[in-house]
Rosetta silent file (secondary structure, phi, psi, omega in degrees, C-alpha in Angstrom):
SEQUENCE: MRLAATSLSLFLLASLASAQVDDLAPRTHTFARVGGRPLQLDLYQAVSAEPTPLVLWIHGGAWRGGSRKDIPGSVLDLVRRGRSVASIDYRLTGEVGRWGDEPVHWPAQRDDAKAAIRWLRVHAEELNLDDAAFVAWGASAGGHLAAILSLTNDAPGTTGSVGEHTDASSAVALGVNFFGPTDLFAMDADVTDPPGSAIHHDAPDSPESMVLGVAVHGHSMAAIREHADDPTGAWPALLDLARSASPVHAVAREHAVPLFTAHGRRDRLIAFAQAERLHRRLQELRLATTFRPVDLAGHGFGPDIHREAIRWMDDRLRKSEIGPAATAGDRDHQGDSPSDRR
SCORE:     score description
SCORE:     0.000 S_00000001
   1 L     0.000  135.285 -178.761   85.784  133.405  221.183 S_00000001
   2 L   -99.731  117.119 -177.413   86.778  130.346  219.112 S_00000001
   3 L  -111.049  121.407 -176.501   85.169  130.314  215.670 S_00000001
   4 H   -64.038  -36.700 -175.409   85.447  127.151  213.607 S_00000001
   5 H   -62.451  -42.967 -177.836   84.958  128.940  210.286 S_00000001
   6 H   -81.455  -34.199 -176.457   87.934  131.242  210.711 S_00000001
   7 H   -81.703  -15.057  179.555   90.209  128.857  212.565 S_00000001
   8 H   -58.869  -35.671  179.639   89.676  126.018  210.128 S_00000001
   9 H   -61.364  -33.481  176.765   92.177  127.687  207.814 S_00000001
  10 H   -65.489  -41.980  178.092   94.787  127.382  210.572 S_00000001
  11 H   -58.560  -45.534 -179.005   94.044  123.670  210.858 S_00000001
  12 H   -64.743  -45.983 -178.012   94.476  123.280  207.115 S_00000001
  13 H   -62.938  -43.837 -179.665   97.683  125.279  206.933 S_00000001
  14 H   -66.566  -39.278 -177.714   99.288  123.423  209.818 S_00000001
  15 H   -69.190  -27.262 -175.065   98.180  120.065  208.502 S_00000001
  16 L   -97.780    9.148 -178.160   99.541  120.780  205.038 S_00000001
  17 L   -76.905   71.425 -176.966  102.960  122.013  206.165 S_00000001
  18 L  -121.786  142.786  177.110  104.782  119.235  204.315 S_00000001
  19 L   -77.059  139.676  173.555  107.899  119.392  202.208 S_00000001
  20 L  -103.198  123.757 -178.629  107.550  118.407  198.579 S_00000001
  21 L  -104.722  119.327 -170.527  110.554  116.504  197.281 S_00000001
  22 L   -95.438   -9.103 -175.152  110.842  116.720  193.506 S_00000001
  23 L   -86.395   -0.751  174.952  113.803  114.454  192.801 S_00000001
  24 L  -111.824  118.050 -176.548  111.766  111.280  193.345 S_00000001
  25 L   -95.797  118.448  179.591  109.340  110.611  190.525 S_00000001
  26 L   -84.678  163.815  167.775  106.294  108.559  191.516 S_00000001
  27 E  -105.697  129.454 -176.183  104.148  106.345  189.368 S_00000001
  28 E   -94.663  130.702 -179.680  100.471  107.217  189.656 S_00000001
  29 E  -125.862  144.073  171.521   97.930  104.396  189.881 S_00000001
  30 E   -91.095  118.077 -177.492   94.139  104.441  190.063 S_00000001
  31 E   -99.095  -13.426  177.090   93.113  102.164  192.924 S_00000001
  32 E  -168.484  166.232  172.357   89.340  102.709  192.721 S_00000001
  33 E  -126.463  136.276  179.169   86.634  104.800  191.127 S_00000001
  34 E  -130.492  123.989 -179.605   83.913  106.571  193.065 S_00000001
  35 L    57.932   30.902  179.162   81.072  108.380  191.342 S_00000001
  36 L    85.357   -6.446 -179.647   82.911  108.051  188.035 S_00000001
  37 E  -104.296  147.667  178.838   86.072  109.739  189.322 S_00000001
  38 E   -80.201  139.232  163.848   89.389  108.019  189.972 S_00000001
  39 E   -97.221  128.147 -171.935   90.892  107.658  193.420 S_00000001
  40 E  -124.588  161.142  172.688   94.654  107.615  192.891 S_00000001
  41 E  -133.775  149.161  173.228   97.878  106.940  194.703 S_00000001
  42 E  -103.785  120.946 -179.032  101.434  107.983  193.981 S_00000001
  43 E  -104.794  118.051  175.229  103.887  105.124  194.444 S_00000001
  44 E   -98.903  105.635 -169.064  107.504  106.009  195.157 S_00000001
  45 L   -90.041  125.259  173.582  109.234  102.722  194.475 S_00000001
  46 L   -76.891  145.935  177.667  112.374  101.685  196.329 S_00000001
  47 L   -88.011  118.673 -177.064  115.004   99.861  194.287 S_00000001
  48 L  -160.001  145.604  174.861  115.528   96.412  195.767 S_00000001
  49 L   -75.986  -22.854 -179.709  116.033   92.831  194.684 S_00000001
  50 L  -106.753  155.306  175.361  113.699   91.739  197.472 S_00000001
  51 L   -56.104  138.374 -173.552  110.097   92.830  198.123 S_00000001
  52 E  -101.954  147.151  167.187  110.118   96.080  200.055 S_00000001
  53 E   -59.465  158.021 -178.770  108.124   97.232  203.074 S_00000001
  54 E  -127.432  130.681  170.850  105.577   99.917  202.210 S_00000001
  55 E  -101.426  119.628  175.484  104.686  103.103  204.064 S_00000001
  56 E   -90.231  106.684 -179.525  101.176  104.297  203.240 S_00000001
  57 E   -88.915  131.555 -178.945  101.293  108.083  203.746 S_00000001
  58 E  -120.807  114.061 -175.072   97.943  109.761  204.542 S_00000001
  59 L   -71.183  158.298  174.846   97.882  113.536  204.238 S_00000001
  60 L   -93.051 -169.761 -179.900   96.188  115.892  206.670 S_00000001
  61 L   132.890   28.028  175.878   93.860  118.799  206.050 S_00000001
  62 L    62.872   23.744 -174.676   90.951  118.532  208.511 S_00000001
  63 L    61.762    5.260 -174.946   89.392  115.843  206.270 S_00000001
  64 L  -108.594  -33.545 -177.207   88.413  118.840  204.143 S_00000001
  65 L  -138.662 -162.472 -179.417   91.479  119.677  202.055 S_00000001
  66 L    97.995  172.849 -174.807   95.020  118.589  201.353 S_00000001
  67 L  -150.262  151.059  175.936   96.615  116.518  198.642 S_00000001
  68 L   -67.120  -13.095  179.512   98.498  113.286  198.193 S_00000001
  69 L   -76.533  -14.433 -178.113  101.284  115.462  196.739 S_00000001
  70 L   -92.046  101.734 -176.065  102.054  116.854  200.209 S_00000001
  71 L  -132.542  131.137  176.305  104.543  114.451  201.772 S_00000001
  72 L   -59.325  142.448  177.699  107.193  115.174  204.431 S_00000001
  73 H   -58.120  -33.999 -179.695  110.726  114.899  203.114 S_00000001
  74 H   -64.895  -31.132  177.409  111.560  112.478  205.924 S_00000001
  75 H   -72.966  -45.107  178.705  108.919  110.079  204.624 S_00000001
  76 H   -65.600  -29.369  177.330  110.173  110.269  201.050 S_00000001
  77 H   -60.968  -22.175  178.145  113.722  109.735  202.285 S_00000001
  78 H   -60.508  -28.037 -178.332  112.605  106.227  203.245 S_00000001
  79 H   -62.181  -37.715  179.250  112.596  105.352  199.548 S_00000001
  80 H   -71.871  -12.435 -178.860  116.371  105.752  199.458 S_00000001
  81 H  -107.557   17.196  174.331  116.562  103.377  202.427 S_00000001
  82 L    89.437   13.687  176.136  114.658  100.529  200.828 S_00000001
  83 L  -112.485  124.599  174.483  111.112  101.417  201.883 S_00000001
  84 E   -78.452  154.792 -177.601  108.543  102.123  199.202 S_00000001
  85 E  -131.590  132.065  173.177  106.012  104.910  199.873 S_00000001
  86 E  -120.955  124.523  177.478  102.450  105.276  198.586 S_00000001
  87 E  -109.245  129.247 -164.138  100.607  108.566  199.125 S_00000001
  88 E  -115.183  153.205  164.962   96.864  108.265  198.634 S_00000001
  89 L   -79.007  154.540  162.060   93.742  110.177  197.700 S_00000001
  90 L  -154.315  155.250 -178.017   90.640  109.978  199.834 S_00000001
  91 L   -62.135  140.951 -176.738   87.330  111.812  199.613 S_00000001
  92 L  -116.653  146.733 -177.777   87.310  115.200  201.338 S_00000001
  93 H   -67.871  -15.968  175.930   84.398  117.000  202.942 S_00000001
  94 H   -83.866    5.369 -176.725   85.226  120.059  200.824 S_00000001
  95 H  -111.179   33.261 -179.940   84.443  118.072  197.661 S_00000001
  96 L   -56.546  128.444  178.292   80.658  117.904  197.900 S_00000001
  97 L    88.148  -14.078 -178.177   79.231  117.055  194.474 S_00000001
  98 L   -81.592   -9.842  179.392   82.583  116.173  192.908 S_00000001
  99 L  -115.551   35.836 -177.836   81.972  112.441  193.392 S_00000001
 100 L    64.081 -132.152  179.724   78.527  112.340  191.816 S_00000001
 101 L   -89.447    1.564 -177.782   75.936  111.195  194.307 S_00000001
 102 L   -74.745  142.325 -177.808   78.518  109.508  196.517 S_00000001
 103 L   -72.327  157.731  176.777   78.943  110.948  200.030 S_00000001
 104 L  -118.088   12.069  176.892   82.065  112.750  201.182 S_00000001
 105 L  -106.810  173.037 -177.374   81.525  112.245  204.909 S_00000001
 106 L   -54.420  138.224    9.991   82.493  109.362  207.177 S_00000001
 107 L   -96.549   27.424 -177.637   83.127  106.516  206.570 S_00000001
 108 H   -54.395  -42.088 -176.359   84.174  107.577  203.051 S_00000001
 109 H   -64.788  -46.311  177.734   87.672  108.520  204.240 S_00000001
 110 H   -62.847  -45.192 -175.375   88.272  105.200  205.995 S_00000001
 111 H   -66.586  -36.774  177.767   86.791  103.165  203.160 S_00000001
 112 H   -66.066  -43.469 -179.606   88.897  104.907  200.508 S_00000001
 113 H   -63.443  -40.417  179.365   92.090  104.347  202.476 S_00000001
 114 H   -69.509  -31.698  174.889   91.296  100.666  202.958 S_00000001
 115 H   -63.411  -37.860  177.290   90.568  100.326  199.249 S_00000001
 116 H   -62.685  -42.488  178.847   94.063  101.671  198.552 S_00000001
 117 H   -62.447  -43.495 -179.587   95.576   99.053  200.859 S_00000001
 118 H   -62.735  -42.380  179.717   93.649   96.269  199.139 S_00000001
 119 H   -62.450  -43.832  179.025   94.759   97.425  195.694 S_00000001
 120 H   -63.386  -38.088 -179.981   98.389   97.548  196.806 S_00000001
 121 H   -68.403  -42.654  179.483   98.133   94.092  198.342 S_00000001
 122 H   -62.230  -34.654 -177.114   96.588   92.564  195.212 S_00000001
 123 L  -100.900   14.517 -173.723   99.368   94.113  193.100 S_00000001
 124 H   -59.643  -41.297 -175.971  102.154   93.555  195.634 S_00000001
 125 H   -64.344  -46.524 -178.571  104.041   90.963  193.597 S_00000001
 126 H   -71.157  -23.233  179.025  104.248   93.041  190.432 S_00000001
 127 H   -95.099    2.438  178.609  105.148   96.148  192.460 S_00000001
 128 L    59.542   46.702  179.728  107.794   94.274  194.468 S_00000001
 129 E  -110.730  144.002  173.278  106.095   95.015  197.792 S_00000001
 130 E   -88.541  102.549 -173.376  106.134   92.942  200.974 S_00000001
 131 E   -75.159   -1.748  171.911  102.441   92.812  201.756 S_00000001
 132 E   -92.818    0.707 -176.402  103.163   91.621  205.299 S_00000001
 133 E  -131.553   49.934  173.731  105.017   94.874  206.010 S_00000001
 134 E   -89.960  132.369  179.979  102.538   97.642  205.214 S_00000001
 135 E  -122.319  126.348  175.335  102.732  100.623  207.602 S_00000001
 136 E   -92.786  128.099 -178.173  100.043  103.343  207.822 S_00000001
 137 E  -139.889  131.257  177.101  101.449  106.781  208.722 S_00000001
 138 E  -154.959  168.899  179.901   99.701  110.128  208.736 S_00000001
 139 E  -126.525  140.493  179.005   99.560  113.537  210.396 S_00000001
 140 L    60.770 -121.357  176.944   96.560  115.406  211.832 S_00000001
 141 H   -59.481  -32.931  175.805   93.495  114.111  209.951 S_00000001
 142 H   -68.842  -33.893  174.879   95.893  111.666  208.288 S_00000001
 143 H   -65.176  -40.091  175.644   97.125  110.569  211.723 S_00000001
 144 H   -58.048  -46.140 -179.204   93.535  109.923  212.712 S_00000001
 145 H   -67.540  -37.671  176.683   93.074  107.737  209.635 S_00000001
 146 H   -61.133  -40.251  177.608   96.350  105.899  210.267 S_00000001
 147 H   -65.729  -44.164  178.314   95.111  105.103  213.785 S_00000001
 148 H   -58.929  -46.683 -179.484   91.731  103.932  212.486 S_00000001
 149 H   -60.640  -46.047 -174.934   93.379  101.662  209.916 S_00000001
 150 H   -69.019  -29.156 -174.101   95.810  100.208  212.453 S_00000001
 151 H   -98.523   -5.712  177.662   93.208   99.586  215.134 S_00000001
 152 H  -120.664  -39.034  178.939   90.468   98.087  212.948 S_00000001
 153 L    46.524 -117.023 -176.857   92.186   96.442  209.954 S_00000001
 154 L   -98.804   23.099  179.160   89.813   93.703  208.716 S_00000001
 155 L   -58.944  138.148 -179.724   87.340   93.886  211.587 S_00000001
 156 L   -53.793  136.617  178.062   83.791   93.176  210.379 S_00000001
 157 L    84.608    3.034 -176.954   81.910   96.301  209.398 S_00000001
 158 L  -118.193    0.364 -171.072   85.029   98.452  208.957 S_00000001
 159 L   -98.161  -18.587  178.641   86.312   97.586  205.492 S_00000001
 160 L    70.165 -174.719 -177.317   83.749   99.201  203.200 S_00000001
 161 L  -132.590   25.908 -179.868   83.023   98.270  199.591 S_00000001
 162 L   -80.032  140.155  176.128   85.150  100.728  197.614 S_00000001
 163 L    87.551  176.359 -174.011   87.185   99.347  194.717 S_00000001
 164 L   -94.272   -5.081 -170.867   87.253   96.032  192.874 S_00000001
 165 L  -116.295   49.376 -173.946   89.171   93.974  195.428 S_00000001
 166 L   -68.381  -13.807  178.031   86.770   93.763  198.350 S_00000001
 167 L   -86.374  -12.047 -179.931   87.804   90.171  199.067 S_00000001
 168 L   -80.273  161.463  178.587   91.435   91.142  199.707 S_00000001
 169 L   -76.321  141.213  174.968   92.753   92.093  203.144 S_00000001
 170 L  -107.925   23.976 -175.381   92.883   95.766  204.073 S_00000001
 171 L   -83.549  148.599  169.719   95.185   95.130  207.037 S_00000001
 172 L  -114.667  165.642 -177.408   98.394   96.950  207.885 S_00000001
 173 L   -95.845  -27.106 -178.388  101.185   95.678  210.129 S_00000001
 174 E  -148.322  161.595  175.592  101.972   98.905  212.030 S_00000001
 175 E  -138.226  145.941  175.749  100.597  102.408  212.456 S_00000001
 176 E  -128.075  118.831 -177.709  102.085  105.851  213.126 S_00000001
 177 E  -113.933  109.311  173.088   99.737  108.600  214.310 S_00000001
 178 E   -96.677  111.682  172.428  101.083  112.157  214.417 S_00000001
 179 L    42.638   47.007  176.056   98.706  114.423  216.417 S_00000001
 180 L   -91.995  152.241  172.165   95.471  112.976  215.060 S_00000001
 181 L   -61.046  144.705 -178.884   92.039  113.283  216.705 S_00000001
 182 L  -126.129  -22.277  179.912   91.138  110.178  218.692 S_00000001
 183 L  -142.827   98.532 -174.294   87.763  110.845  220.356 S_00000001
 184 H   -64.103  -23.710  179.308   85.422  113.148  218.443 S_00000001
 185 H   -69.008  -24.936 -169.604   83.052  113.373  221.429 S_00000001
 186 H  -115.829   17.626 -175.013   85.732  115.009  223.599 S_00000001
 187 L   -60.562  -45.630  177.924   87.552  117.377  221.257 S_00000001
 188 L   -77.082  -37.902 -178.755   86.413  120.531  223.065 S_00000001
 189 L   -61.979  -27.598 -176.855   86.344  118.930  226.510 S_00000001
 190 L   -84.071   -5.729 -179.368   90.032  118.035  226.175 S_00000001
 191 L   -70.117  133.423  175.357   91.169  121.615  225.554 S_00000001
 192 L  -114.746  158.630  179.416   93.292  123.084  228.359 S_00000001
 193 L  -127.834  110.002   -1.342   94.218  126.700  228.970 S_00000001
 194 L   -75.464  167.379    6.213   97.026  127.121  228.135 S_00000001
 195 L   -88.247   -5.448 -175.235   97.482  126.443  225.282 S_00000001
 196 L    79.970 -173.207 -177.532   93.800  126.925  224.442 S_00000001
 197 L  -137.250  142.335  175.907   92.225  126.051  221.118 S_00000001
 198 L   -91.933   -3.365 -176.064   91.976  127.735  217.737 S_00000001
 199 L  -130.500  135.962  169.771   88.946  125.630  216.784 S_00000001
 200 L   -91.417   96.035 -170.474   85.489  125.239  218.273 S_00000001
 201 L   -68.923  -21.688 -179.758   85.173  121.531  217.548 S_00000001
 202 L   -83.943  -10.140 -174.824   81.500  121.298  218.526 S_00000001
 203 L   -66.398  154.901  179.795   80.404  123.982  216.057 S_00000001
 204 L   -60.965  -27.573 -178.924   78.294  123.045  213.015 S_00000001
 205 L  -101.958   16.765  178.246   81.106  124.097  210.661 S_00000001
 206 L   -73.077  159.344  175.752   83.899  122.366  212.576 S_00000001
 207 H   -56.683  -37.253 -177.824   85.992  119.677  210.881 S_00000001
 208 H   -69.432  -43.777  177.455   84.428  117.068  213.172 S_00000001
 209 H   -62.748  -39.854 -178.145   80.837  118.070  212.417 S_00000001
 210 H   -68.752  -40.500 -179.261   81.604  118.146  208.711 S_00000001
 211 H   -69.327  -23.232  176.587   83.278  114.731  208.610 S_00000001
 212 L   -88.005    2.034  170.450   80.236  113.279  210.380 S_00000001
 213 L    93.159   29.546  179.854   77.958  114.678  207.672 S_00000001
 214 H   -56.229  -31.590 -179.313   76.377  117.798  209.154 S_00000001
 215 H   -66.428  -20.326 -179.434   75.794  119.062  205.596 S_00000001
 216 H   -94.651  -48.865 -173.959   73.531  116.055  205.005 S_00000001
 217 H  -105.109  -12.752  173.788   71.644  115.590  208.284 S_00000001
 218 L    83.945    7.839 -175.826   72.091  119.023  209.906 S_00000001
 219 L  -109.120  125.705 -179.803   73.368  117.831  213.302 S_00000001
 220 L   -76.535  170.879  175.379   76.607  119.176  214.779 S_00000001
 221 H   -59.532  -39.321  179.268   79.068  117.233  216.900 S_00000001
 222 H   -61.370  -45.300 -178.900   77.608  118.957  219.954 S_00000001
 223 H   -64.424  -40.155  179.184   74.067  117.859  219.104 S_00000001
 224 H   -61.955  -45.786 -179.567   75.159  114.269  218.506 S_00000001
 225 H   -65.300  -38.865 -177.512   76.915  114.106  221.878 S_00000001
 226 H   -66.898  -16.486  178.766   73.994  115.719  223.684 S_00000001
 227 L  -106.129   29.817 -176.094   71.731  112.903  222.445 S_00000001
 228 L   -58.907  -28.560 -178.351   74.004  110.137  223.706 S_00000001
 229 L  -109.429   16.997 -176.873   71.121  108.506  225.596 S_00000001
 230 L   -95.765  111.687 -177.713   68.380  109.229  223.062 S_00000001
 231 L   -85.972    6.776 -173.420   67.086  106.001  221.455 S_00000001
 232 L  -100.955  160.976  171.526   64.766  107.824  219.060 S_00000001
 233 L    57.578 -139.969 -175.964   65.039  108.986  215.489 S_00000001
 234 L   -85.714   -5.843 -171.628   68.442  109.253  213.814 S_00000001
 235 H   -61.627  -44.696  179.451   70.439  109.660  217.041 S_00000001
 236 H   -58.231  -40.524  179.889   71.511  106.021  217.577 S_00000001
 237 H   -67.373  -39.093  179.428   72.867  105.836  214.015 S_00000001
 238 H   -68.939  -36.778  176.419   74.683  109.165  214.368 S_00000001
 239 H   -65.092  -41.474  177.212   76.193  108.100  217.685 S_00000001
 240 H   -63.511  -38.437  178.563   77.418  104.869  216.109 S_00000001
 241 H   -62.211  -46.272 -179.927   78.886  106.897  213.244 S_00000001
 242 H   -64.424  -36.637  177.274   80.789  109.162  215.638 S_00000001
 243 H   -66.447  -41.888 -178.858   82.094  106.154  217.561 S_00000001
 244 H   -66.883  -20.658  178.352   83.262  104.466  214.363 S_00000001
 245 L   -94.234    3.682 -178.028   85.154  107.663  213.498 S_00000001
 246 L  -115.844  109.856 -178.177   86.863  107.800  216.914 S_00000001
 247 H   -50.777  -35.543  179.371   89.869  105.475  217.335 S_00000001
 248 H   -58.018  -37.911 -177.014   89.258  105.310  221.100 S_00000001
 249 H   -95.976  -26.912 -173.803   85.854  103.744  220.483 S_00000001
 250 H   -83.430  -16.778 -174.403   86.460  102.010  217.133 S_00000001
 251 L   -53.017  131.771  177.456   89.446   99.891  218.204 S_00000001
 252 L  -112.139  106.702 -167.636   88.887   96.179  217.580 S_00000001
 253 L   -53.943  -43.502 -174.998   91.194   94.322  219.951 S_00000001
 254 L   -73.857  -10.785 -177.475   91.669   91.158  217.892 S_00000001
 255 L  -113.215   -9.541 -174.500   92.529   93.159  214.785 S_00000001
 256 L   -73.384  147.647  177.798   94.655   95.993  216.232 S_00000001
 257 L  -122.283  166.992 -177.541   98.388   96.240  215.517 S_00000001
 258 L   -54.740  138.446 -176.649  101.173   98.211  217.277 S_00000001
 259 E  -129.185  133.148  173.490  100.671  101.969  217.134 S_00000001
 260 E  -105.183  122.258  178.853  103.139  104.845  217.646 S_00000001
 261 E  -120.168  127.789  174.870  101.455  108.108  218.667 S_00000001
 262 E  -124.354  137.836 -176.518  103.268  111.439  218.953 S_00000001
 263 E  -150.810  137.852  178.981  101.561  114.665  220.024 S_00000001
 264 E   -82.252  135.930  179.808  102.708  118.150  220.980 S_00000001
 265 L   -68.007  -19.825 -178.473  101.718  119.492  224.396 S_00000001
 266 L  -101.370   17.296 -178.493  101.220  122.973  222.878 S_00000001
 267 L   -67.176  122.179  179.152   98.892  121.842  220.104 S_00000001
 268 L  -102.709    3.982  179.209   96.052  124.385  219.719 S_00000001
 269 L  -107.661  -43.005  172.910   94.282  122.501  216.929 S_00000001
 270 L  -125.952  117.173 -174.293   94.029  118.986  218.392 S_00000001
 271 L   -60.170  140.868  178.537   94.304  118.886  222.179 S_00000001
 272 H   -55.065  -34.930 -178.379   97.210  116.909  223.636 S_00000001
 273 H   -62.237  -20.022  176.103   94.750  115.019  225.847 S_00000001
 274 H   -61.847  -41.503  177.975   93.371  113.320  222.733 S_00000001
 275 H   -67.538  -39.988  178.280   96.618  111.345  222.447 S_00000001
 276 H   -60.303  -40.866  179.403   96.546  110.546  226.165 S_00000001
 277 H   -58.742  -46.775 -177.403   93.019  109.166  225.806 S_00000001
 278 H   -66.582  -42.414  179.883   94.021  106.806  223.038 S_00000001
 279 H   -60.803  -44.661  178.312   97.154  105.624  224.824 S_00000001
 280 H   -60.832  -43.030 -178.537   95.185  104.869  228.010 S_00000001
 281 H   -63.145  -42.474  179.651   92.542  102.990  226.084 S_00000001
 282 H   -67.853  -35.734  174.754   95.101  100.810  224.312 S_00000001
 283 H   -63.324  -43.083  178.805   96.837  100.104  227.624 S_00000001
 284 H   -58.573  -35.816 -179.156   93.505   99.056  229.141 S_00000001
 285 L   -86.622    1.567 -179.142   93.061   96.619  226.251 S_00000001
 286 L    58.500   44.690  177.917   96.651   95.373  226.668 S_00000001
 287 L  -105.731  158.070 -177.640   97.529   96.424  223.144 S_00000001
 288 L   -72.578  115.256 -177.635  100.905   97.554  221.850 S_00000001
 289 E  -139.760  127.129  175.231  101.068  101.328  222.221 S_00000001
 290 E  -115.334  121.874 -175.596  104.034  103.679  222.098 S_00000001
 291 E  -115.762  125.954 -179.275  103.279  107.244  223.205 S_00000001
 292 E  -120.532   91.258  171.334  105.685  110.133  222.537 S_00000001
 293 E   -67.182  142.012  179.675  104.676  113.406  224.205 S_00000001
 294 E  -123.157  105.530 -167.129  106.554  116.351  222.669 S_00000001
 295 L   -59.341  -44.735 -170.451  106.855  119.132  225.234 S_00000001
 296 L   -99.964    5.246 -174.604  107.609  122.164  223.081 S_00000001
 297 L   -94.805  150.292  169.644  105.697  121.248  219.926 S_00000001
 298 L  -101.374 -128.074 -177.455  102.375  122.486  218.633 S_00000001
 299 L   -92.514   67.015 -178.959  100.598  121.047  215.593 S_00000001
 300 L   158.791  155.952 -175.160  103.736  119.852  213.842 S_00000001
 301 L  -129.126  157.696  168.673  107.147  118.363  214.531 S_00000001
 302 L   -84.059 -178.843 -173.746  110.765  118.816  213.676 S_00000001
 303 H   -65.758  -24.092 -177.620  112.883  116.046  212.157 S_00000001
 304 H   -59.259  -42.019 -177.085  113.785  114.450  215.514 S_00000001
 305 H   -72.127  -35.849  174.444  110.302  113.053  216.025 S_00000001
 306 H   -60.159  -43.279  179.973  110.139  111.778  212.461 S_00000001
 307 H   -64.135  -38.020  177.108  113.413  109.959  213.071 S_00000001
 308 H   -62.004  -44.100 -179.889  112.033  108.414  216.277 S_00000001
 309 H   -63.173  -39.709  179.743  108.988  107.143  214.441 S_00000001
 310 H   -66.777  -41.011  176.772  111.167  105.685  211.686 S_00000001
 311 H   -61.743  -43.225  178.065  113.411  103.942  214.234 S_00000001
 312 H   -58.868  -47.070  179.838  110.328  102.515  215.927 S_00000001
 313 H   -62.312  -48.251 -177.755  108.998  101.274  212.599 S_00000001
 314 H   -62.744  -40.821  179.581  112.336   99.832  211.496 S_00000001
 315 H   -59.790  -44.814 -177.372  112.887   98.081  214.832 S_00000001
 316 H   -73.275  -35.719  175.039  109.560   96.320  214.672 S_00000001
 317 H   -64.979  -40.542 -179.276  109.889   95.372  211.031 S_00000001
 318 H   -66.846  -38.447 -178.297  113.353   93.980  211.702 S_00000001
 319 H   -90.417    1.684 -176.978  112.182   92.000  214.742 S_00000001
 320 L    58.853   31.773  176.117  108.911   90.998  213.066 S_00000001
 321 L   -89.012   65.938 -174.129  107.025   92.642  215.948 S_00000001
 322 L  -134.722  160.456  177.069  104.130   93.393  213.659 S_00000001
 323 L    80.390  169.374 -175.851  100.509   92.377  213.291 S_00000001
 324 H   -57.742  -31.639 -177.234   97.926   91.432  215.939 S_00000001
 325 H   -64.428  -18.660 -177.599  100.039   88.603  217.391 S_00000001
 326 H   -89.208   -4.886 -169.382  102.561   91.155  218.665 S_00000001
 327 L   -79.981  -36.651 -172.572  100.086   93.224  220.654 S_00000001
 328 L   -64.712  125.635  174.185   99.502   91.222  223.816 S_00000001
 329 L    80.432   -1.791  179.840  101.708   92.320  226.675 S_00000001
 330 L   -69.457  130.096 -178.576  103.718   94.914  224.722 S_00000001
 331 L  -123.501   76.205 -172.080  104.662   97.719  227.100 S_00000001
 332 L   -98.617   12.952 -177.862  106.080  100.421  224.885 S_00000001
 333 L   -58.864  123.266 -178.658  104.968  103.497  226.829 S_00000001
 334 L   -96.463   -3.741  176.655  107.751  106.054  226.516 S_00000001
 335 L    57.187 -139.951 -178.140  106.269  108.470  229.015 S_00000001
 336 L   -87.094   76.810  179.688  107.789  111.910  229.084 S_00000001
 337 L   -67.600  163.491  179.968  110.421  111.378  226.462 S_00000001
 338 L   -55.038  143.553 -176.077  112.895  114.178  225.704 S_00000001
 339 L   -74.083  155.117  172.153  111.246  117.123  224.034 S_00000001
 340 L   -79.102  118.900 -176.260  111.599  118.067  220.423 S_00000001
 341 L   -91.755   65.116 -177.857  113.732  121.244  220.504 S_00000001
 342 L   -68.467    0.000    0.000  112.294  122.929  217.471 S_00000001
């Protein structure tokens, strides 16, 4: 039997398995305030005479936990290679009441992340950042958010009103999604045996139910899906909320930018088929999508996959294959690439 309450800790532990590198000292900035509390980012500044590309790192943790302090060493190593890195806060579903009366369910996570991008863009000149070369990268719940950012950017209705710079663009140029959820309606349906699943995603206490606000309205992911054709009551609004939180459904073609997705075939926390769904959808829309299946990996990767993602990012930044104009006709499907031999 798969119990969300007990298995959630596995999701958190796997999502937070990040190296902390202490020899790079960040500068901490407050990019917005919500309910009287600061939302902050840590900026690891690359030394360069020219404005630097920026990687926006988004931590995992089932949208419930985690910290901006948890950053893979491979991401921080980018600073030594001329890429600045910003690791951001966003509201977590485990923080009920800590933001005053402000909600901690979707779209709070998306809106906070976009507020961080806007703040960085407004301050790009003084921070020596190239605001045309912002890259969103995350793992697990952070991968989900990186995909959402990359596939919606400034699309109407997706930018929120967090922070003081709501007139600035919240767009990124590229996105990297490591094993993030892509279709909240199909999280359980996509599970195969093997490898099976450690989480019952439809349960009321699942990460998906919690990020959609079950604590407020009382409806689980299962209940929302079961009312897909119900035009009464709160169901249409809840269905729209779940779609807006699912990259497969939220993608806005005219605003989407190239996305690199990597997912382990043995993942027991987020089914591998979630990545396949997103890749197929982007292909159908003729959008730039690079898919890296990792045969022997579960919910986490070794350094080889990080290096592949960095090469992909560097190649596109160097060739200026970034932004919505680069999406039409891009055929980056990597198919069954060599496995990560962890």
